[in-house]
N, C-alpha and C positions, 0 to 999 in steps of 0.2 A: 350934526344929527345922526349921520351914518356911524360915526365913531361911538356915539352913545349906545346905539343898538348893538354894535359889536361887543362893547363892554358888558352890556346886560347878558348877551348870549354866552360870553366867556365866563361870566360870574355864575350863571345858572348851571353851566356845565361842570363847574367845580363842586356843586352841591351833591351830597350823597343821595342817590336815587333808590327808590324801592325796587327790589327785584321782582319780576313778574311772578304771579302765583303759579305754582306747579299744578298742572291739571293731571290727575291720575288717569292712566289709560283705561282702567276698569270702569270709570264712571259712566253710567247709562241711566236712561229713564226707566223707572219701575212703576208698574201699575199696582195700586193698593186697593183691595176690595173690603168694604165694611158692610156686611149683610145685617139686616134687621134681626134682632134676637127673637126667637119664637116663644120662649118661656115667658109667661106672665110675671114670674118672680124676678126676672132679670131686666133691670131698667137702665143699666149703664151702657155707655158706648165707649169704645177704646180711644178714639181721637175726637177732640173738641174742634169746633170751627177754627179757633185761633191756630191750633196745631196744623190743621189742614192748609191754612193760609201759608204757613212756613214751608210745608212740603211742596205745595203748588209753586211757590216762588223759587224753589230749587229744582224745578223741572219734573216733579213727579206727578203722575196722574192718579187721582183718588176717586174711586167710584163708591158712592154712598147710596144704599138702598133707601127708597122713600120711606120716611117714618122711623128710620133707625135711631134718631136722637130724640124723638118726641117725649118719651118717658123720662129722659134726663133734662127736659126743658130746652132742647136745641131744635129749632125748626129746620125744615128742608131749605128754606130761604137762607138761614144762617150759614149752612154748609155751602150752598150754591154761591153766595156772596164771597165766601172765603176761597173759592176756586174749585170746589168739588163738582163732579158730574153726578147728578141725581139719576139713578136708574130705577126702573119701576118693576123689576122682578129680581128675586134673589139669585137666579142663575147668572146674571151678568156680573154681580158682585163676586160670586164664588169662582168665576172664571179668571179672576185677576191673578197676577203672578204671586202676590203675597196677600193672604186673607187674614185680616185681624178680627177676632171675635172674642166675646167674653165666655159664653158657654161653649163646650166642644160641639162641633157639628154632628148632626145625625148621620147615620149611614147613607141615607138618601142624599143629604147635602154634600157629603164627600163625593158622591157620584157626579155632582155638578161641577166639581173642581177640575182644573186643567191638569193634565198629566205633567208630573214633575214640578208642580208649584210648591209654595211654602205656606204652611198653616201656623199661626201663632194664636193660641187660645189657652184657656184653662184645660186641664185634663179630667179633673173630678174622678179620681181613680176608683172610688167606691161604686160609681155608677157604670164603669166601662165594661165592655165585653171583648172577647177575642175577635168578634166580627168587626168591631170598630178598628182594631189594629190591622187586621187582614185587609180591610177596605183601603186604608191609608197606603199599605204596602202595594196593593194592586195598582194604585194610581201613581206609585213611586213619589209620594209626597214627602217632603221634609217637614216634620212637625216638631214644634217647640211648645213646652208647657209652661204656663205662668209659674206653676209651683216649683219648677226645677231651675228656672232662669236665674243666673247670678249676675252680679255686677263686678266691676274691676277689682274690688277689694274683698270679694268672697261673700258679700251679703246677698240676700234674696230680695231684690227691690219690690217686686209685686206683692210677695207675701208680707213684707214689712209694711208697705203702704196700706194694704187692705187690713192688716192687723191693727195699725194705728187707728184707722177709721172705726173698725169693729170695737176696739177697746174703748174709744171715746163714746161710741153710740150705745154700748151695752148697758151702761149705768142709766142712761135716759130711758131705755126700755124697761129696766128694773123699776125705775121710779113710776112709770105708767102703771105697771101691774101690781105695785104695792098699794096704789091708791084705792080708796073706797069706790070710786067710779067704776073700776074694773073688778070689783068684788074681791080686792086684795085685803091685806091686813089693816089697811087704813093708816099706813105709816108714811111719814115724809122720809125720803132717802137722805140720810145725814142725821142731823140733830138740832134741837133748839134748846134754849135755856131751860133748865129744870127737867128735861126729858132725856132719858138714856139714848145714846146714839144708835143708829141702825147697825146691825152686825152683818158684815160682808165677808164671805169666804171666797178666795180666788185660788183655783187649783191650776198651777202652772206659773212660771215666773219669766215668761218671754215678753214680746212686744204687746200682745193683747192685754196681758196682766199689768204691764207698766202703765198703759194709757187708761185702763179701767181703774187702777188704783189712784192715779192722779185725779181723775174725775171724782171718785168716791171721797178721797181725802179733802178735796176742795169743798165738798158738800158737808163734811164733818162726820163721815161714817167711821166706824171702828173696823179695821181691816186685819184679816189673817191670810197669809199667803203660804201655799204649800207647793213644794217641788222636790224632786229627788236629786237635783243637781245643786250642790252647795254653792258652786260658783255663780249660778244664776240667782240664787237667793241673796248672795252677797252683793251682786251687781244691782239688783233691783232696789235694795235698801240704799245703796249709794246714789242711784239715779233719783229716787224719790226724795232723798235728803231729809227723811223723817224716820223716826223710830216706829216701824211697823212690825207686827208679830210675824215671824217667819218660822217654818218648820219643814222638815222632811216629811214625806208622805208615809205615815204609819197608821194602822187601823184605829188605835186607841185615841190618839190626838185628833185625827181627822173626824172620827165618829163624834167626839165631844164637841168639836167646833161646829159640825153640821147640825147637831141637836139644838144649838143656840142661834143658828144663822137665820137671818131674814132674807138674804140674797146669796146664792151660790153661783159662781161663774166657773164653768169648765173651760180652761184655756190651755190645755195641753196639746202640743203638736205631735203628730205621729213621727216617730224616728225611723222605724223600719216597718213600713206598711201601716196596718191598723193600730190605732191608739190602744193602750192598755186600759181596761176598765179599773178605775180606782175608787169610784163611788158605787157601792152595791145597792141593790134594791132594799135590803134590810136597813142600810144607813138612811136611805130616803124615807122609808116608813117611819123612822124615829124622829124626823124633822117636825117642826111646828107647822101645823096646818095653815095654809095661806101664804107660806113662804114661796119664793120663786127660784127656779133653777134655769139658768141659761147656758146651754152647751154650745160654745162658739165653734168647737172643732167637730161638730156633727157631720160635716161633709167628709171627714176622714174616719168616721166611725164613732167619734166622741169618747169621753172618758167616764160617762155616767150611765149606768146599766139601764135605767128607766127612760132614757132619752131616745126618741125616734124622730127622724126628720119631719119638719112641718113646712108650711109655706107662708108667704107674706099675707095671703088671703085668709088662712086659718093658722095663725102662728102658735097658738097655745093649746094645751090640753091639761086636764087634772089627772094625777095619779097619786094614790095614797094621800089625797088632800093637798098635794103640792102642785103649784102651777109650773108647767114645763114649757119653755120657749126654746125651740130647736130649729130655727131657720138657717139653712146652710150659708146663704149669702147675705149676711147682715149689712155689709157695705152697700148693697143695692137699695137699702132704705133711704140713703142719702145719695141718690144716683148722680146728681149734678157734681157734688164734691168728689165722689168716686171716679167719675169720668175725667175730671181734671187731673186727679192723682195718677191715673193710668196713662193719660196723655203725656204727662210730664216725663214718664219713664220711656214710652215707646217712640216719641217723636225723635229724640237724638239717635235711637237705635236704627230707625228707618232711614234717617239721613246718612248714617255711617254705612248702612247696607247699600244705598244708592251710590255712595262714593266709591265703594269697593267693587260694585258690579253685581251684587246679588247675595242671597242667603248663604250659598255655598262658600263664597269668599269670606263672609263673616265668620262662619264656622271654622274655616281654615286659619284665619288670622287672630281670632280672639277666643281664648280658652273659656272665658266667662260666658260667652255666648254659646259655645259648644256644649256646655253642661246642661243647657235647657233642652237639648235635642233628645227625643226618644224614638223617632223614626227618621230614617234617611234613605231616600231613593230606593225604596222597596225592601228595606231591612229594618227590623226592630233593633234598637241600639241600647235599650235600657234593661239591665239584668233583672231588676225587681219585677218589671212588667212581664218579662219572659217567664219568670218563675210563677207569677200569678196566673198567667193564661196558658202555660204549657207550650209556649212558642219559642223556637230557637232565636237567639239574638246574635249579633255580630258587634264587635268592638268598633266604635266609630273611628278611633284613631287609625285602625288598620284599614278601614274603608277609605279614609282620606289619603292614606299613604299609597293605596293601590291606584289612585287616579293619576299618579305621576309615573 
């Protein structure tokens, strides 16, 4: 019996054994704060209960302000069951080491944040003031913007995810306001046998345009896509796999297309600051009454002269007999889906941050993360913001080099 045990021991010792996992020295517990959004128009939350469960199981503490997920159909109990600690005032959530938020915080909310902490939120450049930047710098906060954050292959994950949602949703919005119930033209978006198809003009050939075009094509609409980048027009035709009309943006062709359009989607992204206006008031005045304009890029200034920002509570207005829809955060209309999409992006980022030991180590180790930073420990690090607000900025690479 003894020899049998020895044989077993000797045989198991011959087997290849897994090497123990390497534990990085930088790994530490990080406190994540999720305050409730104050704007009635913003209904998303950055992390879902499932993601919080993953973070909690990895030793992170997540503070969720009571009611933060209700508009996205996540209850406080859902978050609590996943391992979050529910706090009953925003100050506790803002005092966390890393604050995750959809809308940028107000100046007063920045005042509640801990000195030297990290903020990850949208920037919404068109709404910001120098006071916002100065307050961040006073608190030596490291701030990252959704709009600037890149992934490992140079893409912009948050922008793309929200653009996919906005593009898919925008045609459903158009269908609502074309209907007779909403005093529209009384058209079905698409077409039926014996009736000419709806005419859709999409200005821009990026992600929003791609997903809007997919939805419109599926419904049977006739589509024209305009953009000044030939490679984008070529790309979108290949992605759609169908022969759609594409054109560079010129006044003659665009004016003629708009004059026949039932739906116009403004889907141009700003390349250097504010978008260039490509649809003038005169072009809008020549459109057929009852048509609808949806300017998806209104949060960056938009590309349609007659478009001004609206809200989810009052999303439309009439101008020259044309229905205008210009809500900045269209993705918030489907807050549950939008929350999952954001959560899928930020959960692995937060896990990596904890593994390395904090936001500063993430910036130092990953250039794709670094590109999202616009304020770092008391200094503005984004040249475009510096020009806009007349504030001096410092190159982030130099600041990081100086710490050694």
